[in-house]
C-alpha positions as CSV (number, residue, x, y, z in Angstrom):
1,M,80.4,107.5,98.6
2,C,83.6,105.6,99.1
3,E,84.7,102.1,99.8
4,S,87.5,101.7,102.3
5,R,90.0,98.9,101.8
6,P,92.5,98.4,104.6
7,V,95.9,97.2,103.4
8,P,97.3,94.1,105.1
9,A,99.5,94.8,108.1
10,S,98.2,98.3,108.6
11,G,96.5,99.7,111.7
12,S,98.2,102.0,114.1
13,A,98.1,99.7,117.1
14,R,100.2,97.1,115.2
15,L,103.2,99.2,114.4
16,A,104.7,99.4,117.9
17,P,105.3,95.6,118.3
18,A,106.7,95.4,114.7
19,L,109.1,98.2,115.5
20,R,110.2,96.5,118.7
21,A,110.9,93.4,116.8
22,S,113.0,95.3,114.2
23,C,116.5,96.6,114.2
24,L,115.1,100.0,115.3
25,S,114.8,100.0,119.0
26,P,111.9,101.7,120.8
27,Q,114.3,104.0,122.5
28,L,114.9,105.7,119.1
29,L,111.3,106.7,118.8
30,S,110.1,109.9,120.3
31,A,107.5,109.9,123.0
32,Q,105.3,111.9,120.7
33,C,105.6,109.4,118.0
34,L,105.0,106.4,120.3
35,A,101.9,108.1,121.6
36,V,100.5,108.2,118.1
37,L,101.4,104.5,117.6
38,A,99.4,103.6,120.6
39,V,96.1,105.1,119.4
40,P,93.6,103.2,117.4
41,A,93.8,103.1,113.6
42,L,92.7,106.2,111.6
43,P,89.1,106.3,110.7
44,S,88.4,104.6,107.4
45,Q,85.7,107.0,106.2
46,L,87.1,110.4,105.2
47,C,85.0,111.0,102.1
48,V,81.7,112.7,101.6
49,G,79.7,113.5,104.7
50,S,82.7,113.2,107.1
51,S,85.4,115.5,108.3
52,S,88.5,115.6,106.2
53,P,91.8,116.3,108.1
54,T,92.4,120.0,108.5
55,V,95.7,121.7,109.2
56,P,96.0,125.2,110.4
57,M,98.1,127.4,108.1
58,F,101.5,128.3,109.7
59,G,103.0,131.7,109.4
60,P,100.7,134.6,108.4
61,D,97.2,133.2,108.0
62,K,95.9,135.4,105.1
63,L,92.4,134.0,105.3
64,G,91.9,133.4,109.0
65,I,90.5,130.0,108.3
66,E,91.5,126.4,108.2
67,M,92.1,124.8,104.8
68,D,90.6,121.4,103.9
69,F,92.9,118.8,102.4
70,G,90.4,116.0,102.0
71,Y,90.5,116.1,98.3
72,R,93.4,118.2,97.0
73,G,95.9,116.8,99.5
74,M,98.2,119.8,99.1
75,A,98.8,121.4,102.5
76,P,99.5,125.2,102.5
77,M,102.5,126.4,104.4
78,G,101.8,130.1,105.2
79,D,104.2,132.2,103.2
80,F,105.9,129.2,101.6
81,C,105.0,129.4,97.9
82,P,102.9,126.4,97.1
83,F,104.1,123.9,94.6
84,S,102.0,122.8,91.6
85,A,101.7,119.3,90.4
86,S,100.2,117.7,87.3
87,I,98.0,114.8,88.3
88,P,97.8,112.2,85.6
89,A,94.5,111.8,83.9
90,T,92.2,108.9,84.7
91,K,92.1,105.9,82.4
92,V,89.1,104.5,80.7
93,E,88.5,101.2,79.0
94,L,86.7,101.2,75.7
95,T,84.6,98.2,74.6
96,V,83.5,97.9,71.0
97,S,80.5,96.1,69.5
98,C,78.9,96.4,66.0
99,R,75.5,95.4,64.6
100,N,74.5,94.7,61.0
101,L,77.9,95.3,59.3
102,L,78.3,95.0,55.6
103,D,78.7,91.5,54.3
104,R,81.8,91.5,52.0
105,D,82.3,87.7,51.8
106,T,80.6,85.7,49.0
107,F,80.1,82.3,50.7
108,S,80.1,83.4,54.4
109,K,79.8,86.4,56.5
110,S,82.5,89.0,57.2
111,D,85.4,88.5,59.6
112,P,85.5,91.9,61.2
113,I,88.3,93.7,63.0
114,C,88.2,97.2,64.6
115,V,91.1,99.6,64.3
116,L,91.2,102.7,66.6
117,Y,93.0,105.9,65.5
118,T,93.7,109.0,67.6
119,Q,94.3,112.5,66.1
120,G,97.2,114.8,66.9
121,I,96.2,118.3,68.1
122,G,98.6,120.3,66.0
123,N,99.0,118.5,62.7
124,K,95.7,116.7,62.7
125,E,97.5,113.5,61.7
126,W,95.6,110.2,62.5
127,R,97.7,107.6,64.2
128,E,96.8,104.0,64.8
129,Y,96.3,103.4,68.5
130,G,95.3,99.7,68.5
131,R,93.4,96.8,67.0
132,T,90.8,94.4,68.4
133,E,91.0,90.7,67.6
134,V,89.4,89.3,64.5
135,I,86.0,87.6,65.0
136,D,85.1,85.0,62.4
137,N,82.0,84.9,60.3
138,T,79.7,87.5,61.9
139,L,78.1,90.8,61.1
140,N,77.4,91.5,64.8
141,P,80.8,91.3,66.5
142,D,81.3,91.9,70.3
143,F,85.1,92.4,70.5
144,V,86.8,91.1,73.6
145,K,90.0,93.1,73.3
146,K,89.6,96.6,75.0
147,F,91.3,99.9,74.3
148,I,92.7,101.6,77.4
149,M,93.1,105.3,77.1
150,D,94.1,108.3,79.2
151,Y,91.0,110.6,79.6
152,F,91.3,114.4,79.9
153,F,88.1,116.3,80.5
154,E,89.8,119.5,79.4
155,E,90.9,118.2,76.0
156,R,89.2,117.4,72.8
157,Q,90.3,113.8,72.1
158,N,89.3,112.9,68.6
159,L,88.9,109.2,67.8
160,R,88.3,107.2,64.6
161,F,87.1,103.6,64.5
162,D,87.7,101.8,61.2
163,L,86.2,98.4,60.5
164,Y,87.6,95.8,58.1
165,D,86.7,92.4,56.8
166,V,89.9,90.4,57.3
167,D,90.7,88.2,54.3
168,S,94.2,87.1,55.1
169,K,96.9,87.1,57.9
170,S,98.5,90.2,56.5
171,P,98.8,93.1,59.0
172,N,98.5,95.5,56.0
173,L,95.0,96.9,56.2
174,A,95.0,97.8,52.5
175,K,94.8,94.1,51.8
176,H,91.5,93.8,53.6
177,D,88.0,95.0,52.7
178,F,86.9,98.3,54.3
179,L,83.6,98.0,56.1
180,G,83.2,101.7,57.2
181,Q,84.2,104.0,60.0
182,M,82.9,106.2,62.8
183,F,84.3,109.5,64.1
184,C,83.7,110.8,67.7
185,T,85.5,112.3,70.7
186,L,86.3,110.4,73.9
187,G,84.2,113.0,75.7
188,E,81.3,112.2,73.5
189,I,81.5,108.5,74.5
190,V,81.9,109.4,78.2
191,G,79.2,112.0,78.1
192,S,76.6,109.7,76.5
193,Q,73.9,108.1,78.7
194,G,75.6,105.3,80.6
195,S,78.9,106.3,78.9
196,R,77.6,104.2,75.9
197,L,77.7,105.8,72.4
198,E,75.8,104.3,69.5
199,K,76.5,105.8,66.1
200,I,75.9,104.9,62.4
201,V,78.9,103.5,60.6
202,T,79.7,105.5,57.5
203,G,82.3,105.7,54.8
204,I,80.9,103.7,51.9
205,P,78.5,105.9,49.7
206,G,75.1,104.4,49.1
207,K,75.6,101.5,51.6
208,N,74.0,100.9,54.9
209,C,77.1,100.1,56.9
210,G,75.4,99.2,60.2
211,I,76.0,100.7,63.7
212,I,78.9,100.7,66.2
213,I,78.5,100.7,70.0
214,V,81.4,102.0,72.1
215,T,81.2,101.8,75.9
216,A,83.6,103.6,78.3
217,E,84.4,102.3,81.8
218,E,86.8,104.0,84.2
219,L,89.5,101.7,85.4
220,S,88.9,101.0,89.1
221,N,92.5,101.6,90.3
222,C,92.3,105.1,88.9
223,R,89.7,105.9,91.5
224,D,91.8,104.8,94.5
225,A,93.2,107.3,97.0
226,V,95.5,106.5,99.9
227,L,95.3,108.0,103.4
228,M,98.8,108.1,105.0
229,Q,100.4,109.5,108.1
230,F,104.1,109.9,108.9
231,C,106.2,110.8,111.9
232,A,109.9,111.5,112.2
233,N,112.5,111.0,114.9
234,K,115.8,112.7,115.8
235,L,116.0,114.9,112.7
236,D,119.0,117.2,112.3
237,K,118.8,120.5,114.2
238,K,118.9,123.3,111.7
239,D,117.8,126.4,113.6
240,F,120.4,128.3,115.6
241,F,118.0,129.4,118.4
242,G,115.7,126.5,118.4
243,K,115.0,123.1,116.8
244,S,113.9,122.5,113.3
245,D,110.5,123.2,111.7
246,P,110.2,120.1,109.5
247,F,108.0,119.3,106.6
248,L,108.0,116.6,103.9
249,V,107.9,116.9,100.1
250,F,106.8,113.9,98.0
251,Y,107.9,113.4,94.4
252,R,106.7,110.9,91.8
253,S,109.2,109.6,89.3
254,N,108.6,110.0,85.6
255,E,109.4,107.6,82.8
256,D,112.5,109.5,81.9
257,G,113.9,109.3,85.5
258,S,113.0,112.9,86.4
259,F,110.8,113.7,89.4
260,I,107.7,115.8,89.8
261,I,106.2,117.0,93.1
262,C,102.9,115.4,94.1
263,H,102.4,116.4,97.7
264,K,103.8,118.4,100.6
265,T,102.9,118.2,104.3
266,E,102.2,121.0,106.6
267,V,105.1,122.4,108.8
268,V,105.4,121.2,112.4
269,K,107.1,123.9,114.4
270,N,110.1,123.7,116.7
271,T,110.6,119.9,117.0
272,L,113.0,117.2,115.9
273,N,110.3,114.5,116.4
274,P,107.4,115.8,114.3
275,V,104.1,113.9,113.8
276,W,102.4,115.2,110.6
277,Q,98.7,115.2,109.9
278,A,97.3,112.4,107.9
279,F,96.8,113.3,104.3
280,K,95.0,111.8,101.3
281,I,96.3,111.6,97.8
282,P,95.1,109.9,94.6
283,V,97.1,106.8,93.8
284,R,97.5,108.0,90.3
285,A,99.2,111.2,91.6
286,L,101.5,109.2,93.8
287,C,102.7,106.6,91.3
288,N,100.5,106.9,88.1
289,G,99.3,103.3,88.6
290,D,102.8,101.8,88.7
291,F,103.1,100.3,92.2
292,D,106.9,99.8,91.8
293,R,107.7,103.4,90.6
294,T,110.1,105.2,92.8
295,I,108.7,107.8,95.2
296,K,111.2,110.2,96.6
297,V,110.6,112.0,99.9
298,E,112.6,115.1,100.9
299,V,112.7,116.5,104.4
300,Y,113.2,120.2,104.9
301,D,113.4,122.7,107.8
302,W,111.1,125.5,107.0
303,D,112.4,129.1,107.0
304,R,110.2,132.2,106.9
305,D,112.3,133.8,104.1
306,G,111.7,130.7,101.8
307,S,115.3,129.5,102.0
308,H,114.3,126.1,103.4
309,D,117.1,124.0,104.7
310,F,117.5,120.5,103.2
311,I,117.7,117.9,106.0
312,G,117.8,114.7,103.9
313,E,115.8,112.3,101.7
314,F,114.8,108.7,101.2
315,T,113.0,106.7,98.5
316,T,110.2,104.2,98.6
317,S,107.4,102.9,96.4
318,Y,103.7,102.4,96.6
319,R,104.2,98.7,97.0
320,E,106.6,99.2,99.9
321,L,104.2,101.7,101.6
322,S,101.3,99.3,101.1
323,R,102.9,96.9,103.6
324,G,101.6,99.3,106.2
325,Q,103.1,99.9,109.6
326,S,106.2,97.6,110.0
327,Q,109.9,97.7,110.2
328,F,109.9,97.9,106.4
329,N,108.4,101.4,106.5
330,V,110.9,103.0,108.8
331,Y,113.2,105.1,106.6
332,E,116.6,106.6,107.3
333,V,116.8,110.2,106.2
334,I,120.1,110.6,104.3
335,N,121.9,113.8,103.4
336,P,124.2,112.9,100.5
337,K,126.6,115.8,101.2
338,K,127.1,114.8,104.8
339,K,127.4,111.2,103.9
340,G,130.2,112.1,101.4
341,K,132.1,114.2,103.9
342,K,131.7,112.3,107.2
343,K,132.9,108.8,107.6
344,K,130.9,108.2,110.8
345,Y,127.7,109.7,109.4
346,L,124.7,107.4,109.8
347,N,121.7,109.4,109.0
348,S,119.9,112.7,109.7
349,G,117.0,111.0,111.5
350,T,114.3,108.6,110.5
351,V,110.8,108.9,109.1
352,T,108.2,106.3,110.0
353,L,104.9,105.4,108.3
354,L,102.1,105.4,110.9
355,S,99.1,104.6,108.8
356,F,98.2,103.5,105.3
357,L,94.6,103.1,104.1
358,V,93.3,102.7,100.6
359,E,89.9,104.2,99.7
360,T,88.0,103.9,96.4
361,E,86.4,107.3,95.8
362,V,83.6,108.3,93.7
363,S,85.0,110.0,90.6
364,F,83.9,112.7,88.2
365,L,83.1,110.0,85.6
366,D,80.8,108.2,88.1
367,Y,78.6,111.3,88.1
368,I,78.7,111.7,84.3
369,K,77.9,108.0,83.8
370,G,75.0,108.4,86.2
371,G,73.5,111.1,84.0
372,T,74.8,114.4,85.5
373,Q,74.4,117.1,82.9
374,I,77.0,119.9,82.5
375,N,75.0,123.0,81.6
376,F,77.0,125.5,79.6
377,T,76.2,129.2,79.3
378,V,78.2,131.8,77.5
379,A,78.2,135.6,78.2
380,I,79.8,138.0,75.7
381,D,81.0,141.5,76.3
382,F,79.3,144.0,73.9
383,T,80.9,147.2,75.4
384,A,82.2,150.0,73.2
385,S,85.8,149.4,74.3
386,N,85.8,146.5,71.9
387,G,85.8,148.9,68.9
388,N,83.5,149.3,66.0
389,P,82.7,145.8,64.7
390,A,82.8,147.2,61.1
391,Q,86.5,148.0,61.5
392,P,89.3,145.4,61.3
393,T,90.8,146.7,64.5
394,S,87.7,145.8,66.5
395,L,87.8,142.7,68.7
396,H,84.3,141.9,67.3
397,Y,85.4,142.3,63.7
398,M,83.9,139.5,61.5
399,N,86.7,138.4,59.3
400,P,85.3,136.1,56.6
401,Y,88.4,134.0,56.6
402,Q,89.2,133.7,60.3
403,L,87.3,133.7,63.7
404,N,87.9,136.7,65.9
405,A,89.1,136.3,69.5
406,Y,85.6,135.9,70.9
407,G,84.7,133.2,68.3
408,M,87.9,131.3,68.9
409,A,87.6,131.3,72.7
410,L,83.9,130.3,72.4
411,K,84.6,127.4,70.1
412,A,87.7,126.2,72.0
413,V,85.8,125.8,75.3
414,G,82.3,125.1,73.9
415,E,83.2,122.2,71.6
416,I,84.7,120.3,74.5
417,I,82.0,121.0,77.1
418,Q,79.1,120.3,74.7
419,D,79.8,116.6,74.9
420,Y,78.5,116.6,78.5
421,D,75.1,118.2,77.7
422,S,72.6,115.7,76.2
423,D,70.3,118.2,74.4
424,K,73.2,120.5,73.2
425,M,71.0,123.6,73.8
426,F,73.0,126.4,75.3
427,P,71.9,129.8,76.7
428,A,73.9,132.6,75.1
429,L,73.8,136.0,76.8
430,G,75.3,139.5,76.1
431,F,76.0,142.5,78.3
432,G,77.0,146.1,77.9
433,A,75.0,147.0,74.8
434,K,72.0,149.2,73.8
435,L,69.2,147.1,72.5
436,P,66.7,148.0,69.8
437,P,64.2,149.5,69.4
438,D,64.4,151.9,72.4
439,G,68.2,151.9,72.9
440,R,68.1,150.8,76.6
441,V,71.3,149.5,78.0
442,C,71.2,145.9,79.0
443,H,73.6,143.6,80.9
444,E,71.7,140.4,80.5
445,F,70.2,140.0,77.1
446,A,69.6,136.9,74.9
447,L,71.8,136.8,71.8
448,N,69.0,135.1,69.9
449,G,66.7,138.0,70.7
450,N,64.3,135.8,72.8
451,P,64.6,136.5,76.5
452,Q,62.0,133.8,77.3
453,N,64.1,131.2,75.5
454,P,67.8,132.2,75.1
455,Y,68.9,128.7,74.1
456,C,70.9,128.1,70.9
457,N,71.3,124.8,69.1
458,G,74.9,123.7,69.7
459,I,78.0,125.8,69.6
460,D,77.4,126.6,65.9
461,G,74.0,128.0,67.0
462,V,75.7,130.2,69.6
463,M,78.1,131.5,67.0
464,E,75.2,132.4,64.6
465,A,73.4,134.2,67.4
466,Y,76.5,136.1,68.3
467,Y,77.1,137.3,64.7
468,R,73.4,138.3,64.4
469,S,73.6,140.3,67.6
470,L,76.6,142.3,66.3
471,K,74.4,143.5,63.5
472,S,71.5,144.6,65.6
473,V,72.8,146.0,69.0
474,Q,74.9,149.1,69.7
475,L,78.1,148.5,71.7
476,Y,78.0,150.7,74.8
477,G,78.8,150.0,78.5
478,P,79.7,149.7,81.3
479,T,81.3,146.3,81.9
480,N,79.0,144.6,84.5
481,F,79.5,140.9,85.3
482,A,77.1,140.5,88.2
483,P,73.9,140.3,86.1
484,V,75.0,137.3,84.0
485,I,76.5,135.5,87.0
486,N,73.3,136.0,89.0
487,H,71.3,134.8,85.9
488,V,73.1,131.4,85.9
489,A,73.1,131.3,89.7
490,R,69.3,131.5,89.8
491,Y,69.1,128.2,87.8
492,A,71.9,126.6,89.8
493,A,70.1,127.4,93.1
494,S,67.1,125.3,92.1
495,V,69.2,122.1,91.8
496,K,69.3,120.1,95.0
497,D,71.0,116.9,93.9
498,S,73.8,115.7,91.6
499,S,71.7,115.9,88.4
500,Q,73.1,119.2,87.1
501,Y,76.2,121.4,87.2
502,F,76.5,124.8,85.5
503,V,79.5,126.3,83.8
504,L,79.4,130.0,82.8
505,L,81.9,131.3,80.2
506,I,82.4,135.1,80.2
507,I,84.5,136.6,77.4
508,T,85.4,140.2,78.0
509,D,87.9,142.9,76.9
510,G,88.0,145.3,79.7
511,V,88.1,146.3,83.3
512,I,85.1,145.3,85.4
513,S,82.8,148.3,86.4
514,D,80.8,146.5,89.1
515,M,83.6,144.9,91.0
516,A,81.9,144.9,94.4
517,Q,78.7,143.4,93.0
518,T,80.6,140.8,91.0
519,K,82.6,139.7,94.1
520,E,79.3,139.3,96.0
521,A,77.7,137.4,93.1
522,I,80.7,135.0,93.0
523,V,80.8,134.5,96.8
524,N,77.1,133.6,96.7
525,A,77.6,131.4,93.6
526,S,80.4,129.5,95.4
527,K,77.7,127.7,97.4
528,L,76.0,126.5,94.2
529,P,76.7,123.9,91.6
530,M,78.5,126.2,89.2
531,S,81.9,127.3,87.9
532,I,82.9,130.5,86.1
533,I,85.5,130.7,83.3
534,I,86.6,134.2,82.3
535,V,88.6,134.7,79.1
536,G,90.1,138.2,78.7
537,V,90.6,139.3,75.1
538,G,92.5,142.4,73.9
539,P,95.5,144.3,75.3
540,A,93.9,145.6,78.5
541,E,95.3,144.9,82.0
542,F,93.3,142.3,83.8
543,D,94.4,142.7,87.4
544,A,90.8,142.6,88.7
545,M,90.2,139.2,86.9
546,I,93.2,137.8,88.7
547,E,91.7,138.9,92.0
548,L,88.4,137.1,91.1
549,D,90.3,134.0,90.2
550,G,91.1,133.5,93.9
551,D,94.1,131.1,93.4
552,E,96.3,133.1,95.8
553,V,93.8,134.7,98.2
554,R,90.3,133.4,98.8
555,L,87.8,135.8,97.4
556,S,85.6,137.7,99.9
557,S,82.7,140.2,99.9
558,R,81.5,142.2,102.9
559,G,83.3,139.9,105.3
560,R,82.1,136.6,103.8
561,Y,84.6,134.3,102.1
562,A,83.9,132.2,99.0
563,E,83.1,128.7,100.0
564,R,85.3,127.4,97.3
565,D,87.3,128.7,94.3
566,I,84.9,128.6,91.3
567,V,86.6,131.1,88.9
568,Q,89.3,130.4,86.4
569,F,90.7,133.4,84.4
570,V,93.1,133.3,81.4
571,P,94.2,136.2,79.1
572,F,93.6,135.2,75.5
573,R,96.8,136.9,74.4
574,D,98.8,134.2,76.2
575,Y,97.5,131.7,73.7
576,I,98.1,133.6,70.4
577,D,100.4,131.4,68.3
578,R,102.7,133.6,66.3
579,S,103.1,130.8,63.7
580,G,99.4,131.1,63.1
581,N,98.6,127.6,64.4
582,H,95.3,128.6,66.0
583,V,94.1,125.0,66.4
584,L,97.1,124.2,68.7
585,S,96.8,127.4,70.7
586,M,93.1,127.1,71.2
587,A,93.6,123.5,72.4
588,R,96.0,124.9,75.0
589,L,93.5,127.6,76.0
590,A,90.7,125.0,76.5
591,K,93.0,122.8,78.5
592,D,94.0,125.5,80.9
593,V,90.5,126.9,81.5
594,L,88.7,123.6,81.8
595,A,91.3,121.6,83.8
596,E,89.9,122.8,87.1
597,I,86.3,122.0,86.4
598,P,86.3,118.3,87.5
599,D,87.9,119.2,90.8
600,Q,85.5,122.1,91.4
601,F,82.6,119.8,90.5
602,L,83.7,117.1,92.9
603,L,84.5,119.5,95.7
604,Y,80.9,120.8,95.5
605,M,79.3,117.3,95.3
606,R,81.3,116.0,98.2
607,S,80.7,119.0,100.3
608,R,77.0,118.5,99.9
609,G,77.0,114.7,100.2
610,F,75.4,114.4,96.8
611,K,76.0,110.9,95.3
612,P,76.0,110.1,91.7
613,F,72.8,108.6,90.3
614,P,73.0,104.8,89.5
615,A,74.4,104.2,86.1
616,P,72.1,102.5,83.6
617,P,72.4,98.7,83.4
618,P,75.4,97.5,81.4
619,Y,74.9,96.9,77.8
620,T,74.2,93.2,77.1
621,P,75.1,92.1,73.5
622,T,72.3,90.4,71.6
623,G,74.5,88.7,69.0
624,H,75.2,85.0,68.6
625,L,77.9,83.1,70.4
626,L,81.1,84.0,68.4
627,Q,84.4,82.4,68.0
628,T,87.5,84.6,68.6
629,Q,90.4,84.2,66.3
630,I,93.8,84.5,68.0
């Protein structure tokens, strides 16, 4: 599942001699730290099927369990409020080929170029992203120049590929012959078999414009993670009745010079010479792929009331850390205030890198490229609290000019996730209604009226089934979630490999009536390949939904804890744009509810040791040997 690549000069046993040869004498190192230096190097395999480092929670242990940091790398600190960090997206490389393009030249073949445009979310404006090289005299170009793009699973990234026959050296595209264009999303490319999308070129009425082939490949350095361990020596004493309780906070620098938190260690109690547990962090989270970007590390003394005392700080970079255990990776901890006030101030202690190991991990895109299908199911609340659908005040009111809240939430999430389902057939369920002809209350009915085949063709098909149901069922109650969760769980339970993952979207307006049963259903589902998204519409209070979300306290039922957090809840009202820009606000909603899916997906696959299926063989161009024009 992962490939371990030791960095030169690393290995725990090699640090002690290096330190003795440096300006830092062995006497400055604590016995505890020297003991760590004498042990063999950390194990190189800490991915799927092996034990990730675990750190007990300090302070009140709300869950009574140990937390696993093998993937997320953010150690909890008891009652210390956890930081949040935005991990940069992975990057993909797009390769473009075309076949049977239009021939616009009289005495030779076309000289094609491909121009890529991206679309803004709010104003829908197309902006040029880049151009390939020009290839002379061919209708079957295989462009050498690649497009490298940030990839976000949770965003709809619209792309447009325009093709031109270049007739001169002018950069003005209006001076060249248009050969056609193709529209798609980045998710559509990534989600295609083998991450290879083949589509017809359009744009010239009445003409066969050929086909375009776009292949996506994740950049290898975006899949790297680094396993590091640090110790400290002779830190400042901050506690009146004892020593310090130190922990480290790591920050990545941004392009504008600001810093954003990317990791924090656990607290080591009552010591000035702590040895922190090893932790793993994606390289992109640490430096966003820029090995020389500044990394700032702050050292704090933990206090129970949250007023943690600043001990000092130092800066480094990924490139410096990659030197491994040496005199170059022993850092003086500096407190700027003390340094400014005291002439004889040297430092507030030192921090030493004990271990540095780079691993290439299997990524979310490896599974998608290997053919893993994301199965999307929607469940819609048809309880009477939504109001009479015939009235404009109803949350189910069908305005001919604008989607209601249910429709907007469904399209916002569904239009992104559909790119990862090859057949685009989605089960659509309803709950809380009386069904014809006998008026029985049902909490798990097919919107298309066919319980044996509840699948709808695409998101538009789901919307049509939803509107038809509003005309045929009677809104009733209560609001029961457990039946639809168990419905999807039955399918997820039958999958015993990495071939499928299930995402259930529940859109609801009210308070859950079957809270105990829903919690039990979620705890059971947390062991299965599935995630649950809940969007709350309307003005109701959604306290119960926040409990189900499980971000603060792990969800439990009858003494059993959820194996992992699989629920993401958002209130729709937080995304209503007062300016009326529903496109922008729904893009924000989709981003927030889908952002956790790749992590939840990977956590499940890694916990089960499920590897991605092999990707299809790479596409081999069949065109002639072509000359590239510089």
